[in-house]
C-alpha positions as CSV (number, residue, x, y, z in Angstrom):
1,M,222.3,90.0,141.4
2,R,221.9,92.9,143.8
3,A,219.5,95.6,143.1
4,L,218.0,98.6,144.9
5,T,214.2,98.1,145.4
6,P,211.6,100.4,146.8
7,T,210.6,100.0,150.4
8,G,207.6,102.3,150.6
9,R,209.1,103.9,153.6
10,A,209.7,107.7,153.9
11,D,212.9,107.4,156.0
12,A,214.7,105.0,153.6
13,T,213.0,104.7,150.2
14,V,215.2,102.0,148.8
15,A,217.0,99.0,150.1
16,F,219.2,96.3,148.6
17,A,217.7,93.0,147.6
18,E,218.8,89.8,145.7
19,V,216.8,89.6,142.5
20,T,217.0,87.4,139.4
21,Q,219.5,88.7,136.8
22,P,217.5,89.8,133.8
23,R,217.7,88.1,130.4
24,P,217.7,90.2,127.3
25,G,214.6,90.0,125.1
26,P,214.5,90.6,121.4
27,G,216.4,93.7,120.5
28,E,217.9,94.2,124.0
29,A,221.5,94.1,125.3
30,L,222.6,93.2,128.8
31,V,224.6,96.0,130.4
32,K,226.8,95.7,133.5
33,V,226.1,99.0,135.3
34,E,229.0,101.2,136.3
35,A,227.0,104.3,137.3
36,F,223.5,105.5,137.5
37,A,221.9,108.9,138.0
38,V,218.8,109.9,140.1
39,N,215.9,111.8,138.5
40,R,213.4,113.9,140.2
41,G,210.5,111.9,138.8
42,E,211.9,108.7,140.3
43,T,212.1,110.3,143.7
44,F,208.4,111.1,143.4
45,Q,207.5,107.5,142.3
46,L,209.4,106.1,145.3
47,E,206.9,107.8,147.6
48,A,204.2,105.4,146.4
49,P,205.9,102.8,144.3
50,R,204.0,100.5,141.9
51,P,204.2,96.8,142.7
52,G,207.1,95.2,141.0
53,W,208.6,98.5,139.8
54,R,212.3,99.2,140.3
55,P,213.9,102.6,139.6
56,G,216.7,103.3,137.2
57,K,216.3,105.2,133.8
58,D,219.8,106.7,133.5
59,I,222.8,104.4,133.3
60,A,226.3,103.9,131.9
61,G,228.2,100.7,131.8
62,L,229.6,97.9,129.7
63,V,227.7,95.6,127.3
64,V,228.2,92.0,128.5
65,Q,225.6,90.4,126.2
66,A,224.8,91.9,122.8
67,A,221.4,91.7,121.2
68,A,220.8,88.3,119.7
69,D,219.9,89.8,116.3
70,G,223.3,91.5,116.0
71,S,221.9,95.0,116.3
72,G,223.3,97.6,118.6
73,P,226.6,97.8,120.5
74,A,228.8,94.7,120.6
75,V,230.1,93.0,123.7
76,C,232.7,95.0,125.7
77,R,231.5,98.3,124.3
78,R,231.0,101.1,126.8
79,V,227.6,102.6,126.6
80,V,225.2,105.2,128.0
81,G,221.6,104.0,128.2
82,H,218.0,104.9,129.0
83,P,216.1,101.8,130.1
84,P,212.5,102.1,131.0
85,A,213.3,101.0,134.6
86,G,215.5,98.7,136.7
87,G,218.8,100.5,136.2
88,W,219.7,100.8,139.9
89,A,221.2,97.3,139.8
90,E,224.3,95.4,138.9
91,Y,222.8,94.5,135.5
92,V,220.0,95.9,133.3
93,C,218.5,95.0,130.0
94,V,218.3,98.0,127.6
95,P,216.6,98.2,124.2
96,V,219.4,98.7,121.6
97,G,217.5,101.8,120.4
98,S,218.1,103.4,123.8
99,L,221.8,102.9,123.9
100,A,224.7,105.0,122.5
101,E,228.4,104.1,122.6
102,I,230.7,106.4,124.6
103,P,234.4,107.1,123.9
104,D,237.2,106.5,126.4
105,G,237.4,110.2,127.1
106,L,233.9,110.2,128.7
107,D,233.7,108.6,132.1
108,A,230.7,106.6,133.3
109,V,229.8,109.2,135.9
110,R,229.4,112.1,133.4
111,A,227.7,109.8,130.9
112,A,225.1,108.6,133.4
113,A,224.2,112.3,134.0
114,L,223.1,112.7,130.4
115,P,220.0,110.6,129.5
116,L,216.8,111.9,130.9
117,A,217.9,115.5,131.5
118,G,219.8,115.7,128.3
119,L,217.1,114.1,126.1
120,T,214.6,116.5,127.7
121,A,216.7,119.6,126.9
122,L,217.6,118.5,123.4
123,R,214.0,117.7,122.5
124,L,212.6,120.7,124.2
125,L,214.7,123.0,122.1
126,R,214.0,121.0,119.0
127,T,210.3,121.6,119.7
128,A,210.9,125.3,120.3
129,G,212.5,125.7,116.8
130,A,215.0,128.4,115.7
131,L,216.4,130.3,118.7
132,A,218.7,132.9,117.3
133,G,217.7,136.4,118.4
134,R,214.8,135.2,120.5
135,R,214.2,136.2,124.1
136,V,213.6,133.1,126.2
137,L,212.5,132.7,129.8
138,L,213.4,129.4,131.5
139,T,211.8,128.6,134.9
140,G,213.1,126.0,137.3
141,A,216.6,126.4,135.8
142,S,218.6,125.0,138.8
143,G,218.4,121.3,137.8
144,G,220.0,119.2,135.1
145,V,217.5,120.1,132.4
146,G,217.9,123.8,133.1
147,H,221.7,123.7,132.8
148,Y,221.6,121.8,129.5
149,V,218.9,124.1,128.1
150,T,220.8,127.2,129.1
151,E,224.0,126.0,127.5
152,L,222.4,124.8,124.3
153,A,220.0,127.7,123.8
154,S,222.6,130.3,124.5
155,A,225.0,128.7,122.0
156,A,222.1,128.7,119.5
157,G,221.8,132.5,119.8
158,A,219.0,132.9,122.3
159,E,218.9,135.7,124.9
160,L,218.0,133.6,127.8
161,T,216.7,134.6,131.3
162,A,217.0,131.8,133.8
163,V,214.9,131.6,137.0
164,T,216.6,130.0,140.0
165,A,216.2,130.6,143.7
166,S,219.9,129.8,144.3
167,A,222.5,132.6,143.9
168,E,225.2,129.9,143.5
169,R,223.3,128.1,140.7
170,G,222.6,131.5,139.1
171,R,226.3,132.2,138.8
172,R,226.8,128.8,137.1
173,L,224.0,129.5,134.7
174,V,225.7,132.8,133.7
175,E,228.9,130.8,133.1
176,L,226.8,128.6,130.8
177,G,225.5,131.5,128.8
178,A,222.4,132.9,130.5
179,A,222.0,136.6,129.7
180,E,220.2,137.2,133.0
181,V,219.4,135.4,136.1
182,V,216.4,136.3,138.4
183,H,215.4,134.6,141.6
184,S,211.6,134.6,141.0
185,V,209.4,134.5,137.9
186,G,207.9,137.8,139.2
187,A,211.2,139.5,138.8
188,A,211.6,138.5,135.1
189,R,211.3,141.4,132.7
190,G,209.3,140.5,129.5
191,P,208.1,140.3,127.0
192,Y,209.6,137.0,125.9
193,D,209.2,135.3,122.6
194,L,209.4,131.9,124.2
195,V,208.8,130.6,127.8
196,L,210.0,127.2,128.9
197,E,208.0,126.4,132.1
198,S,208.6,123.5,134.4
199,T,207.3,124.5,137.8
200,G,203.5,124.8,137.4
201,G,201.5,126.1,140.4
202,A,201.5,129.9,140.6
203,D,204.6,130.3,138.4
204,L,203.0,129.3,135.2
205,P,200.4,132.1,135.1
206,L,203.2,134.6,136.0
207,A,205.4,133.3,133.3
208,L,202.6,133.4,130.8
209,A,201.9,137.0,131.6
210,R,205.5,137.8,130.5
211,L,205.0,136.2,127.1
212,A,204.9,138.4,124.0
213,R,201.8,138.6,121.8
214,R,201.6,135.4,119.7
215,G,204.5,134.0,121.7
216,T,204.8,130.3,122.8
217,L,204.9,128.8,126.3
218,I,206.1,125.2,126.4
219,W,205.0,123.4,129.6
220,F,207.4,120.6,130.4
221,G,207.0,119.9,134.1
222,Q,205.3,120.6,137.4
223,A,208.1,120.5,139.9
224,S,205.9,122.4,142.5
225,R,203.4,119.5,142.3
226,T,200.7,122.2,142.4
227,P,198.0,122.4,139.7
228,V,197.7,125.4,137.6
229,T,194.8,127.8,137.4
230,L,194.4,129.9,134.2
231,D,191.9,132.6,133.3
232,F,191.0,133.0,129.6
233,F,190.7,136.8,129.9
234,D,194.2,137.1,131.4
235,F,195.6,136.5,127.8
236,F,194.2,139.8,126.7
237,A,196.5,141.6,129.2
238,G,199.6,140.8,127.2
239,P,200.1,137.4,125.6
240,E,197.1,137.7,123.2
241,S,196.8,134.7,120.8
242,A,199.7,133.0,122.6
243,T,200.3,129.2,122.2
244,L,200.4,127.0,125.3
245,R,202.0,123.7,124.4
246,H,202.3,120.5,126.5
247,F,205.6,118.7,126.2
248,H,206.7,115.2,127.1
249,Y,210.3,114.2,126.4
250,A,209.3,110.6,125.5
251,D,207.0,111.8,122.7
252,S,209.8,111.9,120.1
253,D,210.2,110.8,116.5
254,V,213.9,110.4,117.0
255,P,215.0,107.2,118.9
256,D,216.6,107.7,122.3
257,G,219.9,106.1,121.1
258,E,220.3,108.6,118.2
259,D,219.7,111.6,120.6
260,L,222.0,110.1,123.2
261,A,224.7,109.8,120.5
262,T,224.2,113.5,119.8
263,L,224.6,114.4,123.4
264,V,227.8,112.3,123.7
265,R,229.1,114.1,120.6
266,L,228.3,117.5,122.0
267,V,230.1,116.6,125.3
268,G,233.1,115.5,123.3
269,E,233.2,118.7,121.3
270,G,233.0,120.8,124.6
271,R,229.6,122.2,123.7
272,L,227.7,120.4,126.5
273,T,228.7,120.1,130.1
274,P,227.3,117.3,132.3
275,E,226.4,118.8,135.7
276,V,227.1,116.4,138.5
277,G,226.1,117.6,142.0
278,R,227.4,114.6,144.0
279,V,229.1,111.3,143.3
280,A,228.8,108.5,145.8
281,P,229.0,104.7,146.0
282,W,225.7,103.0,145.5
283,A,225.7,101.8,149.1
284,R,224.9,105.4,149.9
285,T,221.8,105.7,147.6
286,A,219.2,105.9,150.4
287,A,221.2,108.7,152.1
288,V,221.6,110.6,148.8
289,L,217.9,110.3,148.2
290,T,217.2,111.9,151.6
291,D,219.6,114.7,150.8
292,L,217.9,115.3,147.5
293,R,214.5,115.4,149.2
294,E,215.9,118.0,151.6
295,R,217.5,119.9,148.7
296,R,221.0,119.5,150.0
297,I,222.2,118.5,146.5
298,R,222.2,120.7,143.5
299,G,222.7,119.1,140.1
300,K,222.7,115.4,139.2
301,A,223.4,112.8,141.9
302,V,225.3,109.9,140.4
303,L,225.9,106.6,142.2
304,T,228.8,104.3,141.2
305,L,229.0,100.6,141.4
306,P,232.1,98.6,142.4
């Protein structure tokens, strides 16, 4: 089959190759890929790819071989999936616990935009707990996670301030329910009961300083790729006795498939909106990755297969 494989080059980070079509292992289904989405983490990994690794964690497609034990979706079922890797290909094996069926009303492009960003947002807010009446600061709100968090948190009753450098993306975040949009963390007016921080670097200490006494900061990313420096004594200037919690979306007691089914249901009920920044044929993947690196795409980039 054809698959996109890492090149290790900066100018074109992936190229097509002929690889062996995978065979499902125990508890896996074989999915014919119709569309896949690109995640920021994968673009980072493509800069120095591990030997044998192929990208692809967000896919939608058709089950062509069901799991041998009879579990999971049957043949010819349309699914959204979150494989550990390898989804930028014509076929991919996915654990049945990481698949959810999708209805005819949800197309493959929007479904493929759900998995990693949607799982992150859903589990981040589950970690945060009750949101009604709480003041929330969300940094790095321009991406897929930020859009999903804004929509879900606002619907749950949070008063959310979103941080984005883009005025255009800010307008969209207001449409999704943000109470306020600011273009830098320094412009945010605290105190906040909860901070959801994804940029790291200099932004995290600034966001922490806007946290209320005994508030919580959940650290779920470092998009700036810059380490954070914290001073113990800075906590006494405002967020005294605050909680700083590390978050990783994969550390979940709920299987991916169950949470994907929840996301699909929310989309069907009109309560969650997949944000797709660009749709292109998979032959254009290398060019799309270049545009992502140069920030010419806002929102999810989804590639479609013939």
